[in-house]
C-alpha positions in Angstrom: 10.7 16.3 12.9 8.4 13.4 13.0 5.8 13.3 10.2 2.5 11.4 10.6 0.9 9.1 7.9 -2.1 10.8 6.1 -5.1 8.6 6.6 -7.7 8.1 3.7 -10.2 6.2 3.1 -11.6 4.7 -0.2 -14.2 7.2 -1.1 -16.5 4.1 -2.9 -17.1 3.2 0.9 -19.2 6.7 1.2 -22.2 5.1 -1.3 -23.0 2.9 1.8 -24.9 5.7 3.4 -28.3 6.3 1.4 -28.1 10.1 2.4 -24.5 10.1 1.2 -23.6 12.2 -2.0 -20.3 10.8 -2.4 -18.8 14.5 -2.1 -16.4 15.4 0.7 -18.2 16.9 3.4 -18.5 21.1 3.1 -19.7 21.6 6.9 -17.1 22.8 9.5 -16.2 19.9 12.3 -16.8 21.6 15.5 -13.9 21.3 18.4 -15.5 18.4 20.7 -13.8 15.4 23.1 -12.1 12.6 21.1 -14.4 11.2 18.7 -14.5 7.2 18.2 -14.4 6.2 13.9 -17.9 4.8 14.6 -19.3 7.4 16.0 -21.6 9.9 14.4 -19.6 12.8 13.1 -20.0 15.9 15.0 -20.5 17.9 12.0 -24.2 16.4 11.8 -23.7 15.0 8.4 -25.4 11.8 9.5 -22.3 10.1 8.2 -20.1 7.5 10.4 -16.8 10.1 11.5 -14.5 8.0 9.9 -16.3 8.7 6.6 -16.7 12.1 7.0 -14.3 14.6 8.9 -12.0 11.2 9.8 -11.3 10.3 6.6 -8.5 12.8 5.9 -6.0 13.8 8.6 -4.3 16.6 7.1 -0.5 16.3 8.3 2.7 18.0 7.4 4.7 16.9 4.2 7.8 14.6 4.6 10.9 16.7 4.0 12.6 17.1 0.5 15.2 14.1 -0.1 18.4 14.1 0.8 21.0 13.8 -1.3 22.4 10.1 -2.0 25.5 9.4 -1.4 25.9 6.1 -3.5 26.7 2.8 -1.7 27.9 -0.5 -2.6 25.6 -2.6 -4.9 24.3 -5.6 -2.5 24.8 -8.9 -4.0 21.8 -10.6 -6.0 18.8 -12.0 -3.8 17.5 -15.4 -4.4 13.6 -16.4 -3.8 14.6 -19.1 -2.0 11.9 -20.6 -0.5 9.5 -17.6 -0.9 6.3 -17.7 -3.3 4.0 -15.0 -1.7 3.8 -13.8 -5.2 2.3 -17.2 -6.2 0.1 -17.1 -3.2 -3.2 -15.0 -4.5 -2.1 -11.6 -2.6 -2.1 -9.7 -5.7 -4.6 -10.8 -8.3 -4.0 -12.3 -11.6 -4.6 -14.6 -14.4 -2.2 -17.0 -15.5 -3.6 -19.9 -18.3 -7.1 -19.0 -17.7 -6.9 -19.5 -14.0 -7.9 -16.7 -11.9 -5.4 -16.1 -8.9 -6.6 -13.9 -5.9 -6.8 -13.4 -2.4 -7.7 -16.6 -1.3 -6.9 -18.7 -3.9 -3.5 -19.3 -5.0 -2.0 -19.9 -8.2 -3.7 -23.2 -9.8 0.3 -23.8 -10.8 1.9 -23.7 -7.0 2.2 -26.9 -6.1 2.2 -27.6 -2.4 0.8 -24.8 -1.4 3.1 -22.0 0.5 7.1 -22.9 -0.1 6.0 -25.2 -2.9 7.4 -25.4 -6.7 5.7 -23.8 -9.8 4.9 -26.5 -12.1 5.3 -24.5 -15.3 7.8 -22.6 -14.2 10.1 -22.7 -17.2 7.2 -21.9 -19.2 5.6 -19.4 -17.2 3.7 -16.7 -19.4 5.3 -12.8 -19.3 2.1 -11.3 -17.9 1.5 -11.4 -15.2 4.2 -13.9 -13.8 7.5 -12.7 -15.5 6.5 -9.1 -15.6 6.0 -9.0 -11.9 9.0 -7.5 -10.0 9.1 -8.2 -6.0 10.6 -5.0 -4.9 12.7 -6.6 -2.3 14.1 -8.9 -4.9 14.7 -6.5 -7.7 18.5 -5.6 -8.4 19.9 -2.9 -6.4 17.0 -3.3 -3.8 17.4 -0.9 -0.7 15.0 -3.1 1.6 16.4 -5.3 4.3 16.8 -9.2 4.4 13.9 -9.1 7.1 11.3 -7.4 4.4 11.5 -10.9 2.3 7.7 -11.3 1.6 7.4 -14.5 3.6 9.2 -13.1 6.5 7.4 -9.8 6.7 4.1 -11.0 5.5 4.2 -7.9 3.0 5.0 -8.1 -0.6 7.0 -4.1 -1.8 5.9 -3.8 -5.3 7.3 -0.6 -6.9 5.4 1.7 -9.3 6.2 4.9 -10.7 5.1 8.2 -9.1 6.2 11.1 -11.6 9.3 10.8 -12.4 10.4 8.8 -9.6 9.3 5.3 -7.9 6.7 4.9 -5.2 6.0 1.5 -3.3 3.2 -0.3 -2.2 3.1 -2.5 0.8 0.8 -5.3 -0.2 -0.8 -7.2 2.3 0.5 -10.6 1.9 -1.0 -12.4 5.2 0.0 -9.6 7.5 -0.5 -6.0 7.6 2.8 -3.7 7.7 3.9 -3.8 11.7 5.1 -0.5 13.2 9.0 -1.5 12.7 8.3 -1.9 8.8 6.5 1.6 8.9 9.3 3.3 10.1 11.6 2.1 8.4 9.6 2.7 5.1 8.7 6.4 6.3 12.6 7.2 7.3 13.2 5.9 3.8 11.0 7.7 2.0 12.1 11.0 3.8 15.9 10.4 2.6 14.8 9.0 -1.1 11.8 11.1 -2.0 9.8 8.0 -2.6 6.8 7.9 -1.3 4.4 4.5 -0.3 1.3 3.0 -0.1 -0.2 0.9 2.4 -3.1 -0.5 4.5 -4.1 -1.2 8.4 -7.3 -3.8 8.4 -8.0 -3.2 5.1 -7.7 0.9 5.0 -5.7 2.3 2.4 -3.1 4.7 3.6 -0.1 6.7 1.9 3.0 8.5 3.3 4.8 11.1 1.2 5.5 15.1 -0.2 2.8 17.6 0.1 2.2 16.7 -3.6 1.9 13.0 -3.1 -0.7 13.8 -0.5 -3.0 16.0 -3.2 -2.6 13.7 -5.4 -4.2 10.9 -3.0 -6.7 13.7 -2.1 -7.9 14.0 -5.2 -8.2 10.3 -5.9 -10.2 9.8 -2.7 -12.6 12.8 -3.7 -12.7 11.3 -7.5 -13.4 7.5 -6.1 -10.4 6.2 -7.7 -8.7 3.6 -5.7 -5.2 4.9 -4.8 -3.7 1.5 -6.0 
C-alpha cells in the first residue's frame, strides 16, 4: 500500500491575510478542476488555497510497525570532514555567539569541512548535547545520509514512547530517494518523521501522529 505524506503549513502564516481569523476554515470545499496552491480557495474564504483547504491533505495512516528481528551492530561512525552541525543550519549560541542559518559557528575555522577552534573545551550545550542521527550509536541510516553528502541533518527526538526524526535541511531539502527510504523505515519501525520542502513543513507517520500535527497547526504551534 502506498502511503502519501501528510501536507501541512504552519498556521502562523494564516495571519498574513487581514480577513483571516487563524481558525480552520469550516466552509465545504466544492469539487472543481485542479487548483493551483496560490489560487483563491474555491470555498470563498478569500484565502489562498494553500492556506485554506489546501493546507491539509487527509491521507491513509502508515501501517503499524513490523516486528524487528534484530540486526548486527554497525561499526562506530566518525564525522570525518562533515561539519554540518556547526554551519548554522540549526540555531544555537556558543559562548555568546549566535549560530543560525546563514551564520555558522563563530569557532568554525575554514568554513565547511574546517575545524573547531575550541573542540576540546566546547560547551555542553549545544555542542556536546547535540546528537546527529546519522552518527549516533546503532544508527539505522545509510552511509549516504551523512549530512555533508545528503545536505540533510537527521535529528532524533521523542514522540510518545519512541523516537521520531526531523530531517533538517543543511543546504538541501531531502530528495525523493531519501524520503522513500524514510517512509519505508517509518512503516517498518513505527518511528514517524518531519521534513520540509521549499520551506513548507511536512510529516509522515501513523494516524495518531497525523492528528497531533493537525492539533499543532490549529493552535499555531510549530511542528518542531
